[in-house]
N, C-alpha and C positions, 0 to 999 in steps of 0.2 A: 505493500500499499504506498508505504514512503518514497519507494520508487516511482511509480505512477505520478503521485502528487510533484517529485520532482520534475516530470515530464510536462506536465500539465501547467506549472509554474511559469509565468510569464517574463519575468527577470529575475537575477537573483537577489535574495534578501541582503540588508545591510551587511556589509562588514566592516572590518576596521578599516580606518583611513590609513591611506599609505603616505609615508614620508615627504613622496613630493609626488606631483603631476605634470604632464606637458600644458595641459589645460586643464583650469579650474573655471566650471561655470557656474555662477550663483542664480539660481532658479529652476526648479524641476517643472515647470510649466511647459506649453507648448515649443514655445521659443528656445527653451533652454534644452530640452530634449530634441528639437530637431537640429538644434545645431550639432548636439552630441553626432545623432545619426549619421547628419554629410560629413562630420569630420574621418569618419572610417573609410570615405571614397578617397580621402587623402591621406590615408596609411597613418593617420593621426588614432592613437586606440589607449592611449594611457590619459584617460580623461575622467576627471570627477565631477557629477553633478549634484550642486548640495543643496538642501532647500531645507528651510527651519520648519516647514508644518509637510503636509504628506504631496504626494506626487498629484499636480493636477488642482492643488487645493485652492490656487488663486483665482486671477482673470479666467485661466482656461476652462476651469470647472463652472463658472459663474455668467459665463456668457449666454446668449440667445441663439447660437449657432448658424447664423447667417452670414452667407458668403459672396462677395460681389466685386466688380472693379470698377464700376462706371463712377469714377471719381473727376474731381473738376479739373486738375492740375495735369498736363502732359506725363510730367513726373509720377505723380501719383497712381496716375491710369496704369501706364506700363510697368509700374514695379505691383500693383495688386493683379492684374491681368498675368502677369508671371506667376504669381500664387496660385490664382482659380487655378492656371493651367497644371500647375503641380498636383493641385487637389485632386483633377480629374483623374490622374494615375495612380495617384496615394494608395488607394486599396490594395491595386494590384504590387505597388512596389513593396509595401509593408506587410502583405501578404494577411490583411485584417479588415476584415468588413467593417467600412466607416459609415455607412447607410448616407451615402451623398446623394441627395436628391437636386438635379438643376430643374427646378420648377419655374424660375425666371422670378425677377425681383422688379418690383413696380411703384415708382414715388409718386405719390400725387399730384397736382398741381390745381390749386383752390383761387389763383387770382392770375392776371394779365402778367405781373411780376413774375410769379411762379414760373411762368408759362415761359417766359423770357429766358430765364434761368436754367430752366430744364433743357431748352434746345442748347444752348450754350454748351451745356456740359454732354449733351450728344454728340454734338458736331466735334470736340475734344475727342470724344469716344472713339469717335469714327474715323478720325485722323489718325488714331493710334492703333485702326485696327479690331476695336472691340464691339460687337454687337450692343447698341444702343440706340434707341430711337424714341422718338414723340410719337404718342398714340392718342386719338380721339378718346371721348365718353365713350361711345358706343362700343370701340375695341376694348377699353376698360371692362364696362359690363360685360363682354363677352369672356374676357380673361376671369374674371370673378364673379358669377352670375349672382352668388347669393348675396353679393354687396350692394347694400341700398345706395344709389346712384339719381334717386328722383329729384323732383324739382324742390322737394319742402328741406333740402337736406341743409344743417347749418352753415357747412362750409362745403358749396356748389364742386362738383369735381369740372373742371376744364379741360383735363388730360392728364397726362403722366408721360415720365421716363419709363420706357419699359427696355429691361435687361435681361434677355433671354439666359445668358449663362450663367446668371446668378442662383442661387438656392439655400440650403441646407444641408447640415451635415452634423453627425453625432459626434458633441465636442469631447465626450471623453474618451470615445473610442480611438480618436485623433492622438489623444495624449497617452493610450495606453499603446496604439501602435509604434508610435516612435519610443517611448520607453522600451518596450521588447526590441526593438530596432537598434536602438542604441546599446542597451547591453548584448545583444547577439554580437555587437561590432568590439564587444571590450570595454566600454566605456561602465563605472562605476555608478550608480545612483545612490544618494546617501540622503534619505529625508530624518527630519526629525535634526537637522545638523546646522545651526543659525551660523552664520557669520557674523563675528564681532569687531573686526578689524582687520587692516592691511599692515604689513610691516614692509616699509618703501628703503629703497637701496638705489642711489645713483639715477631717480628720477623714475625708477621701476618698482613694480609689484615684487617683493622677493618671495613673501609668504602672506599665506592667509589664514587668520587666528579665527578658529569656530569653537563651539560649546563642546566639541569634542576633540579638540587640541588643534595642534597648529600644522600646516601643511605647505610646502615648497611648492612654488608654482611658476610656470614658464609664462603662460599668458592668463588672462583672467577676464571674463565675460560678466557684467552684468546684466540678466536675461530678467528681472525682477518688477513686472507691472506691479503699481502701488508703492511700492518700499525703491523703488529705483533711486529717488533723490538721496533717502538715507545711505544706500549702499554706496552711490558715487561718494557723498559726503565723507565717507570713512579714507576714499582715495585721492581727497582734496581736489576733487572734480565736481563743481556744482554745478547743478543742472537749473535752467529756466523752466521749471513745470510746476504746475500747482497739483494738488490730490482731489478728486472729488468721488463721491458715490455714485454708482449707476444700479437702479433699481429695476427689477422686472418681475413677472408673475405668472403663472401656468392654469391653465383651466382642470376641470377633470375630463377625461376622454370623451369627444359626442363623435357622432356619425361624420365620416370625413365631407367635407363641402367646400373647403379653400385649397386650392393645388398651386398657388402664387403667392409670394410676400409682398405684404402691402405696408408701404411706407407712405407717412402723412407729415411733411414737415413743421406745416401750419396747426396740425392738431396733436403732431408731437407724439406720436403713436406709430409704434410699428408690428405687426402682426403674421404670424405664420403658423400652420398646422403642422405637427409634427406626424410621424407616422405611425405614433400611439393614437392619433386622435386629440391629442392637448392642442390648446391654443396657448402659444407661448406669446407673451406680450411685454412690451418694454416703452419706457420713455426718454425723454432727455436726463443728463445727467443732472444733477442736483448744482445749484449755483454757489454752495457754499462749501470750503474745503474741509476737511474730515479724513481720519482713519475708521471712524466708527461708522461699522457696516450694520446699521440699524434701519430698518424699514419704515417709511412713515405712512400715514392714513392719507394724507392729502395725495402721495403718490397713486394709491389705489382709487380713491374717489374721481380724480382727474382720467387717470387710464380708463376706469371702466365705463366711465361717460362718454369719454369718445370713443371708444372700442363699440359702443352700444350704437352710437350713431352711425357706425359704418354696418355692424352686424346684430341689429335686433334681435335677432333668432337665437343671441346668446344671454338674452336676459337673465334666466333661470342655469345657468351654469353656473358650477361652484367653482370657486377658487380652490385649487390644492395646497398653493404655497406660494410664497413671495420671497426674494432674497436680493442682497446689493452685492457690488463688487464696487473694486477701488480701480479709478481710471486717472493717468497721469495725463495731465494738459500742456501741450507744449501752445506757445504764444502764436505760432501759426499753424495749428490743429495738424499738423504732420509730424512724425516720427524723429527722432535722435538716434542716429543708426551709424555705428562705425568706431572710429578711431577716437583719441581723446590724447590730451595735453602729458597722458601719462604713457608711456611708449608703449607695455604690453598690455594696457587696459582698455576692455573696447564695451561698448555700450549700445543695449537695446531698450529704448525706453521712449518716454511720450506720446504712447500710441493712442491714448485718447479710450474710446470704444473701438478700434479698426485693430487690436492687436490679433487676435486668434485666427482673423481673415489673412494676414498676411505669416505667419506661423512656418510653410513650408520654404518660403522664399526668404525669410529671414534665415533661418536656420541655414539654408544651402549657399546664401551670399557672407554671410558670415565665418562658415568655414572655408571658406574660400580665402577671405582675408586673413584668417590665422594659417593657412596653409602657405598663401603666397607673399603675405604682409602687403599687397597691392589691394587699394579699394575699387570693388567692382563696380564698373560703370552705372548699374540701378541702382544701389545706395548712395552713389556719390553725393545727390543733391539733399541727402538729408544727415550731413555729417552736422556735429554740433557747430562748428565752425562758421555755418551760416548765419546764427545771431550776431556773430561779432563781424560780419561781412558785410550786413544788409543785401542778401539773397534768400530772402524767405521763400517757401513753397505754402502758399495759403490755400490750405483746404476747407475755410470757413463756409463758404457755401453749399459745399457737399456734407458738412455737419451741421445742418439746421437742426437735424434730429441726429441720435445717434448710431443709427444704422442705416 
């Protein structure tokens, strides 16, 4: 029985920390585990992934599973499109069913100004070869026949930005698949191991201090959504970000009647139906900065009201649970990715609510950066230096609602 358990175990249990590692990754979420997985493609296997909690216990396990690439800037659209393309083949690469459903992503427009913004985004996307187009109210109704688009709506639907490659995926399966793949590649995963500080020598990090002891490190990566500014401060590299909570909730399973992701920027709501029939719903980040992941009654009231304006048939559906996660927000709503002033310290931070969408391409490009010492072209626009060189990559118009 013990041998059977070992064969079915997805990754090795935590072991003693070694004295040194070629790469130490802080954060065992989707980004950290993806980076560890892709590092093995470069022959780098002496890797430790550290997390003060459990695997996927942060943003990777608290998002609403939506994937898309219809962003506003050419840099952002290219980057997330590369990630969606990796997601399309990820289940086969990891040999793990991720339940990826490319059901399409539809962002509603309720005003002339919103239609203008959607048309602009559609053109940016199409110039990057991304399937994204403006559609009419009649097409909206055809894609979501159960949604109320009648003349008495509080927010009349004038059209939508439709993005067929978008969809939903099982977030915990992505984490588990990357964890198993990283483990098979030789990386060690150490949950319950909090990073408490760094030792510096000659402008580099020489060692990482943890709650389980000290380890020497060749390269250190900060992949901690929510806590990235705290980890960066330990290395003496401040980040221009603020941390907010994002809330979401899910209903009891109901008969399937929605097979497209629906987003409304003006109503601040996004809605999808899972393969199990649950309605997964969320809103915008809360405006205050905090590390307390407490839900609020106002969120549930506002979200329920706007959801029922679109789907009145959910009136009697019961909410099963609600949750909150931490989001690090940068000044231009784009991530901070790549090298820092500390030679061997790299960062993946400032993702707002977009981090899970980017996990595969973040892992692939960070692994390439570590292996070659060169910043990949895809992530060059997102370096920390842009805030000092006045070359922001503003995704604000694509972030009017979190997804």
